[in-house]
N, C-alpha and C positions, 0 to 999 in steps of 0.2 A: 353550087348554085342549083336550085330547083327549076326545072322547067315544068310549068303547069299547063295543064290541057282542059282544066275544068272550068275555067273563066274568071278565077279568082286571081287578085293581084299578088305579084311575087312579093311584093313588100311585107305581105302578111305572114308568109311563111319562112323567106329567107332570113336566118338569123334569129328566128323566133322572137322577135322584138315586142311583139304584142302578148303580154302574159295571159290575156282573156282566149286569145287564140289556143294558145298552148294548153291552157286549162282544159278547154272543150275537146280537143285533140286526145286528151288523156281520159276525160270523163266519158265521152259518147263510147268508145268501145268497151268499157267497163260496164256501162248500161246494157248496151246490146248483147254482148257475151251473158251477162247475168240473167237475161229475160228472153233471149230470142228463142223461137221454136222454128222448127224446120218448114221450109216451104211446102205446100201440099197441093196435090192434084185436085179437081174437082170430086173425083171419086173417094179421096182420103180426108177430105174436109168434112168437118161435123155439119155444116151448113149447106154443104154442096157447092160452095164458092172456091174459085180458084184465088190465087195470090193476088191477081190482077183485079179480080171482082172487089176483093178485101181492100186494095190500095184505093180503088174509086170510091168506095164507102167512107174510107178514112178521110178523104180529101174533100168530101161535102162540107162545106162550111155550115155549122149551127150555131143558132138557130136560124139566121137568116136565109140560108141556102145559098146554091150556087148556080150560075149560069153554066148551061151545057158547053158554050164556047169559051168561057174562062176555064172550066174544068179540063176541056179538051187541051188548051193551051198550056195549062199547069202540068198536066201529065205527059205532055208531049206526044201525043197521039191524034191522029186525024179524026176531025168530027164526025166522019160517017163511022168510024171504028167506035168511037165512044157513044155515038148514037144507038148503035146495035146492042152494045153492053148495057147502056140505060134502058133500052126496051127490054132486054131480058131480065134485068133486075127489077124493073117495075112489075113485070109480069109475076115475078116471084114475091111480089109484096115487100121487097126490101127497100124501096124509095118509091116516092110520089113526084110527078112532074106537074107542077102548078102554074099557074098565070102568076107572073109578076104583078104585084098590086101597084107599082110605081110605073111600069110599063106593060100593058095589056098585050103588046105585039111580042114580049119575051116570055119564056118560061123559066122556072126555078126548079131545080133539083132539091128535094128534101129528105132525108132519112125518115122512115117510118119507125115504129118500134121494133118491129121485126128487125129492120136494117139495123138498128142500133145493137140488138142483141147478137145478130150475125157479125158486126164489126167486132165485137168484144171476142166472140167465139174464133174469127178467122184472122185475129190480128198477128203480126209477125213478132209481137210480144207477148209474153204469157201473162196473162191477167192476174192470175194467182201469185206468181213470183213478183210480179211489179206491186200487186198489194201487200205482200209480205214485206217487200222493202220499204214502201210508204210507211206500212205500220210501225217499222223501227224508228220513224222519225217523230220529233215533236210535231204538234199542230202547227205550230207557227212556221217551222222549217219545211214541213210539207206543203203548207199553202204557198210559202216562196218559191219552193222548187217546181210546182205545177204552174203558178202563174210565170216563173221566168222561162219555162220551156213553152209554154204558149205565146209568150213574146218573141220568142227566138224562132219559133215556128211562123208565127205571123211576117216577122222580118224576112225569113227565108222565102216566103212565097212572094213577097213584094218584090225581093231582089230578083226572083225568077221571073217575075212578069216584066220588070224594067228591062230584063237583059232580052227578054223576047223568047 
């Protein structure tokens, strides 16, 4: 029997009764190993961003933007820590902090064009490798794969928010 420390239920893992879980446990490492690049320091990064900066950019919801509080919760960092990082990234032109049209008291974080370019350049996945893999798929399979991963990522965010 497996002892889980990550918050997921044991029924999902014990005996691998869920073929979808088993399929993802096999697929994710294959994708990661095929496309992963080494983590970089700010000096080694082509954009001057750390891996943490790149993670912040990667977690900003587009096109609707993200609230700083929600982003801090999702990333598991203190609001003050995130606030300093957002201020630095805004100063570098990577993101914009704008008023929320639905609630003027709140601000939303949005990527700029420069931030989108930096996200590509600073990703933990190599865009060229990922592009080559996608190019090897039919258009229909490619679309299904991308939509499926987007849905899985959205479900992961919801799950993380529900767990606190």
